[in-house]
ZAMARGU-4260 file (C-alpha; in steps of 0.2 Angstrom, whole numbers, plus 5000, padded with zeros to 4 digits):
<rodrens>
0) 4963/4845/4982 | 4974/4855/4994 | 4991/4864/4992 | 5001/4863/4981 | 4987/4863/4968
5) 4975/4874/4978 | 4976/4886/4993 | 4963/4889/5006 | 4956/4906/5010 | 4942/4918/5013
10) 4932/4924/4998 | 4919/4937/4996 | 4905/4934/4983 | 4901/4952/4978 | 4898/4969/4984
15) 4881/4966/4991 | 4889/4954/5004 | 4906/4961/5006 | 4907/4958/5025 | 4903/4939/5022
20) 4918/4929/5020 | 4918/4911/5015 | 4932/4899/5018 | 4935/4889/5002 | 4948/4880/4992
25) 4953/4889/4976 | 4965/4885/4962 | 4983/4891/4961 | 4990/4895/4944 | 5002/4882/4937
30) 5019/4882/4946 | 5032/4890/4935 | 5051/4890/4935 | 5053/4907/4943 | 5038/4905/4955
35) 5039/4905/4974 | 5026/4898/4985 | 5023/4907/5002 | 5015/4900/5017 | 5006/4915/5024
40) 5009/4920/5042 | 5002/4937/5043 | 4993/4950/5031 | 4989/4968/5032 | 4972/4974/5028
45) 4973/4988/5015 | 4960/5001/5010 | 4961/4993/4993 | 4954/4977/4999 | 4938/4986/5006
50) 4936/4997/4990 | 4938/4982/4979 | 4925/4970/4988 | 4913/4984/4992 | 4911/4989/4974
55) 4919/5006/4976 | 4931/5003/4963 | 4919/4996/4950 | 4917/4978/4943 | 4928/4964/4950
60) 4930/4946/4946 | 4921/4937/4961 | 4922/4926/4971 | 4938/4935/4977 | 4950/4933/4991
65) 4959/4949/4994 | 4974/4954/5004 | 4991/4960/4997 | 5002/4965/5012 | 5008/4947/5014
70) 5022/4940/5026 | 5026/4922/5026 | 5039/4908/5023 | 5045/4903/5006 | 5040/4884/5006
75) 5044/4881/4987 | 5055/4889/4974 | 5056/4886/4956 | 5072/4878/4948 | 5077/4895/4940
80) 5073/4906/4956 | 5089/4915/4962 | 5082/4930/4972 | 5074/4919/4986 | 5079/4904/4996
85) 5067/4891/5002 | 5063/4893/5021 | 5067/4912/5021 | 5054/4925/5028 | 5047/4935/5014
90) 5034/4947/5009 | 5022/4950/4994 | 5014/4966/4990 | 5001/4972/4978 | 5009/4966/4962
95) 5014/4949/4957 | 5020/4950/4939 | 5025/4961/4925 | 5032/4957/4908 | 5050/4960/4913
100) 5056/4965/4896 | 5048/4982/4891 | 5056/4999/4893 | 5046/5002/4910 | 5051/4985/4917
105) 5070/4988/4913 | 5070/5005/4921 | 5064/5001/4938 | 5046/5006/4933 | 5039/4988/4933
110) 5024/4994/4942 | 5019/5004/4927 | 5021/4989/4915 | 5009/4991/4900 | 5012/4974/4893
115) 5006/4962/4907 | 5004/4969/4924 | 4996/4957/4937 | 4989/4962/4953 | 4991/4950/4968
120) 4972/4947/4968 | 4959/4950/4955 | 4969/4948/4939 | 4967/4934/4926 | 4982/4924/4923
125) 4985/4922/4904 | 4981/4906/4895 | 4974/4898/4911 | 4960/4910/4915 | 4964/4908/4934
130) 4960/4923/4944 | 4974/4928/4956 | 4969/4927/4974 | 4976/4936/4989 | 4983/4935/5006
135) 4968/4931/5017 | 4973/4913/5013 | 4985/4899/5017 | 4997/4901/5002 | 5001/4913/4988
140) 5011/4909/4972 | 5021/4924/4965 | 5035/4927/4953 | 5052/4929/4962 | 5054/4947/4957
145) 5039/4951/4967 | 5044/4942/4983 | 5055/4951/4995 | 5066/4945/5009 | 5061/4953/5025
150) 5076/4959/5037 | 5077/4950/5053 | 5075/4966/5063 | 5057/4969/5057 | 5042/4961/5066
155) 5030/4952/5054 | 5014/4960/5061 | 5021/4978/5060 | 5030/4976/5043 | 5016/4968/5034
160) 5007/4985/5030 | 5023/4992/5022 | 5021/4979/5008 | 5008/4991/5000 | 5004/5006/5011
165) 5023/5009/5016 | 5029/5007/4998 | 5015/5018/4991 | 5022/5032/5002 | 5040/5028/5001
170) 5042/5028/4982 | 5035/5045/4978 | 5046/5053/4992 | 5062/5046/4985 | 5057/5049/4967
175) 5053/5067/4970 | 5068/5072/4981 | 5063/5071/4999 | 5078/5073/5009 | 5089/5085/5019
180) 5085/5103/5014 | 5068/5099/5008 | 5051/5104/5015 | 5038/5090/5013 | 5020/5089/5018
185) 5009/5073/5020 | 4991/5076/5018 | 4980/5063/5027 | 4986/5054/5042 | 4979/5037/5039
190) 4986/5020/5034 | 4997/5027/5020 | 5000/5044/5028 | 5007/5038/5044 | 5020/5029/5034
195) 5023/5045/5024 | 5027/5055/5039 | 5038/5041/5046 | 5048/5039/5030 | 5049/5058/5025
200) 5057/5061/5042 | 5069/5046/5041 | 5075/5052/5024 | 5080/5069/5032 | 5066/5080/5026
205) 5058/5094/5036 | 5041/5085/5038 | 5024/5092/5040 | 5008/5082/5043 | 4992/5090/5036
210) 4975/5085/5042 | 4958/5092/5045 | 4958/5095/5063 | 4971/5094/5078 | 4965/5077/5083
215) 4980/5068/5076 | 4993/5081/5080 | 5001/5071/5095 | 5002/5055/5084 | 5010/5065/5070
220) 5023/5072/5082 | 5027/5054/5088 | 5029/5048/5070 | 5042/5062/5068 | 5033/5077/5061
225) 5042/5093/5063 | 5025/5103/5061 | 5007/5101/5059 | 4993/5110/5049 | 4975/5109/5053
230) 4965/5114/5038 | 4949/5117/5048 | 4957/5132/5055 | 4956/5150/5047 | 4970/5155/5036
235) 4979/5138/5038 | 4989/5140/5022 | 4995/5158/5023 | 5010/5154/5034 | 5016/5142/5022
240) 5013/5150/5005 | 5026/5145/4991 | 5036/5135/5003 | 5034/5116/5001 | 5045/5107/4989
245) 5034/5092/4989 | 5017/5087/4996 | 5011/5069/4995 | 4992/5068/4995 | 4987/5052/5005
250) 4969/5057/5008 | 4956/5044/5005 | 4942/5056/5001 | 4941/5072/4991 | 4925/5078/4999
255) 4926/5097/5004 | 4944/5097/4998 | 4950/5115/4993 | 4964/5110/4981 | 4969/5128/4976
260) 4973/5132/4994 | 4984/5117/4996 | 4993/5121/4979 | 4996/5139/4985 | 5008/5131/4998
265) 5020/5124/4984 | 5036/5132/4980 | 5040/5136/4962 | 5038/5120/4952 | 5035/5111/4968
270) 5027/5094/4966 | 5010/5089/4972 | 5009/5070/4971 | 4993/5060/4974 | 4993/5042/4980
275) 4976/5040/4988 | 4962/5034/4977 | 4945/5041/4983 | 4930/5033/4976 | 4922/5050/4971
280) 4927/5060/4956 | 4939/5071/4964 | 4944/5090/4962 | 4943/5101/4947 | 4960/5107/4942
285) 4960/5125/4934 | 4975/5132/4925 | 4973/5148/4935 | 4977/5138/4951 | 4993/5133/4944
290) 5002/5148/4936 | 5006/5158/4952 | 5019/5146/4957 | 5020/5134/4942 | 5016/5119/4953
295) 5017/5102/4945 | 5004/5089/4948 | 5006/5071/4947 | 5003/5054/4955 | 5012/5038/4960
300) 5008/5019/4959 | 5016/5007/4972 | 5035/5006/4969 | 5049/4995/4961 | 5058/4980/4968
305) 5073/4991/4971 | 5063/5004/4981 | 5054/4990/4991 | 5071/4983/4997 | 5078/5000/5000
310) 5062/5004/5011 | 5063/4988/5021 | 5082/4991/5024 | 5078/5009/5030 | 5065/5003/5041
315) 5076/4990/5049 | 5091/5003/5051 | 5079/5016/5059 | 5068/5005/5069 | 5053/5010/5060
320) 5036/5001/5063 | 5019/5002/5057 | 5006/5007/5070 | 4996/4991/5069 | 4981/4983/5078
325) 4981/4964/5076 | 4965/4955/5071 | 4963/4936/5071 | 4959/4929/5053 | 4942/4921/5052
330) 4924/4926/5047 | 4921/4937/5062 | 4938/4945/5062 | 4937/4949/5044 | 4919/4956/5045
335) 4925/4967/5060 | 4940/4973/5050 | 4929/4978/5034 | 4916/4987/5045 | 4929/4997/5055
340) 4939/5001/5039 | 4923/5008/5031 | 4921/5019/5046 | 4939/5024/5047 | 4940/5016/5064
345) 4958/5010/5063 | 4974/5017/5071 | 4982/5016/5058 | 4983/4998/5051 | 4976/4981/5054
350) 4986/4965/5052 | 4978/4948/5051 | 4987/4935/5062 | 4983/4918/5068 | 4986/4909/5051
355) 4993/4894/5059 | 4978/4891/5070 | 4966/4894/5055 | 4975/4884/5041 | 4987/4873/5050
</rodrens>
């Protein structure tokens, strides 16, 4: 029973075999008036995918097809769809639905919807019991609000990771005032962090990359950073005490993380915003570490439709591209991607390609 009732994709059966992908058909939720079907052409490999299927983020609903940095063509649109035209190149990120009527949804905070927030994969559609499946597949079915037109100037393989990693960096930057006259730090120069440097600079902020060693300094400068801090060096924070307006923490691990030294670099009521989700417990926060500069600590989750469209337009206008290595979708390619992601052997994102060859 192929499309439009089913999609075909690569599923994992559980954490014990998270590098073993099985090509299968699986059911799509019933097509609704506001739904868009996307025939997938490329999909980024997100750290979330690895954390999910390897068990790092706890129990999941297997078998599961992951992937939420999707680029493709809208091949079917519901009768009430107004935001997307059939045949257009579109993207789908990490969220596929929210209630649309609550206070959060009505105020461009739909990613914080408390009523019915659906992830692109691993969520259960109400009434049907069907588990949402992601972009390591032939098709995805998504509410139009969560399908985004892709500007012609952006290449599919390099824009794909922006659908999650890019937005995860962009939203806290704009929500917390990154721009001219502001000093912004990006901790962790990885899949999210390299977008953080790129977007902070594009927004006009004085931008500093913060990493353990000098190994990524040349990359940071190419991405647009004005300066670089290596936290393995003695006294790394002293030159920057009470000077940063905003620091976005994109680090994927909290091991050996000396949080008080980072916080000491914040200006009075400066904002420390975390977007990385390490598997370990994280840092202990003591009030004594906050009062010298009144630092504000927060977090951010994805971003709104409005922010997604703004980010894509900014990338198109500024010629911004994710730093991407392409991997052909398939059992072996997916296994390679998972193993290399686990080791941190990626510079700085993977995009899966070859969908037409695999799925026709």
